[in-house]
N, C-alpha and C positions, 0 to 999 in steps of 0.2 A: 893527490897522493894515492887514491884508490885506482884511478885511471893508470898512472905510473906502474903500480904494483901489478895489476891485471895484464898490461901489455908486456911486461917483463916476464911474467909466467908464460904468456904466449910465445916468446921468444925462446926462452929456456926449453919448453916442450918441443918446439919446432926443431931446434938444434940436436936435442937428445934423440928425437924420433927419427930424424934424417940419418942419424948414425947406424940405424938398423935397417935402412934401405940398401940391401946388398946389390952389387953390380952383377952383371952377367959373368959366368965363369969363362975361363979360357975355352977355346974350340975343342970339341971332342968329336967322337965318332958319331955319324948320323945314321940312325936306323932308318928304315923304310918309313917315309913320311908323305901323307897326302896334304898338300898346301891347298886350302880350300878358299876360295875367293868369290862371295857372291857380288853381282854387278847389275846395277839397273840405272839407267841413264847416266853412265860413266864415260861417255865418249871422250871427254877432254882428258881422261886420265889414262886411256888405253895404251897409247904409244909409249909413254913414259913407263907404265907399269911393265909392260911385256920386255921392253928393252932392258929394264932393270932386273927383272926375274931371270932373264936368259943369262945374265953375267953372275947373279947371285946365289942361284940354286945349286947345292951340292949333289953329288952322287946320291942315288936311293931316294931321290924326291921327285915327285911328279905333281904338277900344278893342275889343278881342276878349277875351272871357272864356270860358275852357274850364271848364264846370261837370263836374267829375270824379266823376260818380256818388255825390254826397254822401249821407250817412245822415241828414242833418238837412234843414231847409226852405231851404237855400241857393238852389236853383233857383227856387222859388216867390218868394222874397223879391227875387231879382234881377230878375224880370220885373215885380214890382209897383214897384220903384225905378226902373227904367229907363224904363218906360211906352212912349212912342212915340218916344224920343230915337233918331234914325237914326244917331247917332255911335257907338252901341253894338251888337255882336253877341254873342249867347250861343250857345256851341257845346255841344251835349249830348255828354257823354263816352261813349267807347266802352269795353268791358271791357278791363282791363289785361292785357297778354300777360305770360306767366310770367317772360320775361328782362328785364323792364323795371322801373325804379324808378318810383313813381308821378308825382312832380314832373317827372322827365325825360320821361316819356311825354307828359305834358300839354303841356309846351313844345314837344315835337316836333310834336305834333298842331297846336297853334297856329301854328308856323311854316309847315307844310305847307299850311294852309288860308288863308294871307294871301299878299299879292303885294307889298306895300309894299317899297321898297328899304331901308328901316331897320327893325329890330325893337327895341323896348324891352321887356324883360321886367321885370315888377314883381310883388311879392307882394301879397296881398290885405289886408295889415295896414299898408300904407304909406299916408302922406298927403303930397302933393306941392304945392309951391308953384306958382303959375300960371307962373313963370319957369323952373321946373326942365327942363322938356323943351326949350325953346330953349336953355338954358344947357348942357345936356348935348350938344346938337349942335355949339355953339360950341366946347366944350372938346374934342370928338372931333376936330374940324378943328384946333384949336390943337395937340394932342398928336400930330397925323399918325398917328392910331390907327384901328383898325376894331373895337375892343373897348374899352369904357369901363365902369368900375364904381367904387363907393365905399361907405363904411360911414355909414349915416344917423345922425341923432340918435335916441337910444333912451329916450323917456319910458316909464317902467314903475311899476307900482303894487305889484308883488310884492317882498317882501323878498329872495328869492333873485335875482331879476331885478336888482335894484339892485347886487347883488354880482358876479354872472357877466356880464350883458350888456355893461357898460362894458369888461370885460376884452377884448373883441374889438379895441377901439381900441388897448389896450396892446400886444396881440400884434403888430399892424401896426407900430406906432411903435417897438417895441424889438427887431423880430426881421427885418423885411422891409427890406433897404436900399432906400429910396425913391428914392435917386439912380440905382438900377439898374432902376426899375420898368418900364422899356420893353425891357429886355434880352430878346432872343428866345431864352430857355432855360427849359424847364419848372420848373426848381428856383426861379425867380423868380415864379412864378404866384400872383396874389392877386386875389381878387374877393369881391364880396358878392352873392349871388343876389337880394337884395331889389330890385336895380336894376342892370340890364345892358343897355347899348346896343350893338348890334352892326350892321355894315354886311352886308347880306344876301349879296352875292356872295361875300364872305370866309367868312361863316358856312356857305354851301352847300358851298364848296370844302374845308372842314376835316371835313365830314361832318355838321355840325349836332349836334343832341342824340342822334342815332342812334349817333354815334361813342362816346358815354359812357352808353349805355342802362341799364346796372345801377348808375350812381353814385349814392351818397347824398350826395355833396358836389358836385353838379353845377356850381355856380359856379366852384369852383377846377379841376375837371376840365375844363370847357369852356374856361377860360383856358389851361390846360395844352396843350390840343389846338390853340388859335390859336397859341401860341407854338411848338409842335412843327412847325407848318406855316410857321414863319418870318414870322408875322403880328405887327404891333406892337399890343400891348394897353397899358393905362394904368389906374392907380388914382388917383383924385383925392378931394379933400375935398368931399363932397356936402352935408354938414350946413352950414347949417340948412334948405337948400331941399327936404329930404326927412326925414321922420321914420318911425319904424316901432315900432309897439306890439306887439312880437313875441308875447308870451305872457300868458295871462289868470291862470294859477295857478302856484304854485311848482312843482307837479308837472309841468306843461307845461315850464317853464324847465329843469328837471332831465332830463326826457326828451329835449327838442330838443337840448340841448348834449351829452348822453351819445351822441346819435347821430352828432354831427359832430366831436367835439373830437379823436378819436384818427384818425378817417378824414382829417381835415384834415391830418395829418402823414403821410399815406400808410401809416398803420398801421406806422410805423417805431419799433421799440422804442428805438433810439438817440435819435431825436429826442425821444421821450417822456422820456427819461432827461435830455436836456439841458434841456427845459422844467421838469421837476421840480426840477432842480438850480438853475436860473436863479431861479426864483420861490421855491424853498426858501431861497436866499441872502437874498431880500428880506425873507422871514418871518423868518429869522434876526436880521436887522438890527432888526426891529421888537422881537423878544423881547429882544435884547441891551440895547436902550434901557431896556426895563422892568426887566430883572433884574441888569444890570451897567452902570449908567450911567457914561459918562464922555465926554469930548469926541469920542473916535472913535467910540463906538457911537451916541451922539446925532446926530453929523454923518451917519452912515451911514443911519440911519432917515429923517432929514430929506432926504437925497439921493433916497431911495426915494419919499417922499411929494411932492417937488418934481417928479420925473419924472411921477408919476400926476397932479398938478396941471396940468402943461404939456399933457399928453394931453386932460385934461378942458377945458381952455381952447380947445384946437384943435379938439375934436369937439363943442363946445357941450354938453358933459355935466356932471355932478356925481358926488358921492360920493367925493371924494379922502380924506376921513376915514374912509371905510369900507374903505380899501384893505387894511388888515391882516387883515380878516374876508374880503374878496374873495380874498386869497391862500389863505386856508385852504379856501375853498369851491372855488376852481380846482384846487388841488393834490389835493383829495378827488375832484372830478369825473374829473380826468385818470387818476389812479390807478385809480379805479373802472372807468373805460371800458378801460383796458388789461387789467384783471383779466377783465372781460366778455368781451373778444375772445380771451383766452387760454382762458377756459372755454367758448368758442363758444356764448355765450348769444345768442339773437335780439333784435332791436331791434324794437319796435312803435312806429308813428307814423301817426296819423290812420286807425287801424283796419287798417292794413296790416302785415304781418310781414316783416322782412328778416333774412336770416342773416348 
C-alpha cells in the first residue's frame, strides 16, 4: 500500500508540474542576435548544421562559430559548407587556459567577440525550425526574463541513448517545481546548454562565462549566476521547434552523462541518495508487478509508466515501455558517477581531461 501511495503521488506531481511547462510563444520580431556555436571535433555535424542554419536564421541574426582547435577536419568542412555566406563568421580558437573548461572558454570567446544585444548559444548537434529564434525572443518577452532555455526533442539511434537521454525530461518534470521556475534563487536553476538565449547587458552584469570558467555544467551554473544576481530566468518547452542528436555511439552517451549527472547535483551526496531512492522506488514498483502481482503493485507500476508517458507526450519523445530499463541504466550511471568522484578519477571529454 505504501508503494502504491508513493507512486500515485509521483504521478500526480508529474501531471500537475507539466501543466506549468509553458510552450514557446508565437513568433515575434527578432532583434539583432548573435547565434554563438562552439565546435570542437564536430566534423560529422558540420554539413547538416550549416544547411539547417542557412534556411532557419531570420533577419538581424548573425552566426558566429568558434572552431576550438579541433583534432579532425571541422575547420576545413566549415569553410567548404559556408562558402561566401556573409551571415556566418568562423573564429579560430586560441589555446585553452589552464583554469578554464573547454566549452565555457569557447562561449566566453564568442561573447567577447560579438556586439549584438542578444546572445543565443546553440550546440553544434542541434537542428532548429525556421520559427525557433523568433519564438524564443517572443517567449523571453512573455516571461519577462533575461535568460531562457529548454530541453529539445532528442532523436537518437543508440540503444543507451534511447534509455538515458529521455531521462533529462523526467528529471525536470519530476523534480523541478516549474511553477517556481522564475524564483530568483540558485536552488531553482535549470537550463539546457543546447539552447540558451540571454540579454547581453544582464549577461555582462553577472560576469558572463568568465564567472563560471571551470564549470563542467555551464548551463546550470550560468543560470545559477543569473539567479544569484536577482535576474529572471525561465525554462520552457522548446520541443518540437529544436531537436538535438546528442551522441553517435553508446560510449559517447555514457561518457557524456557521466560528466554531467553528479555535477548537475552540485556533487551533493545527499541529493544523489535522494535520486537513487526516488528512482529505486520506481524500479521496485516494476519488479513488484512482475514478481508479486496484485492490484496494488500493478497500479503502482502503471502510475510509474503513466508519468513517463505524460512526459514523453509533452516532450514529443518516445520510449515509455523502455522506462524500466531506463531506470536501471540511470541508477547505474549515477552510482558510478558518485564512485568516480569519491575515487577522484578524471573525466575525459573531446580529448581534454578534467579532474
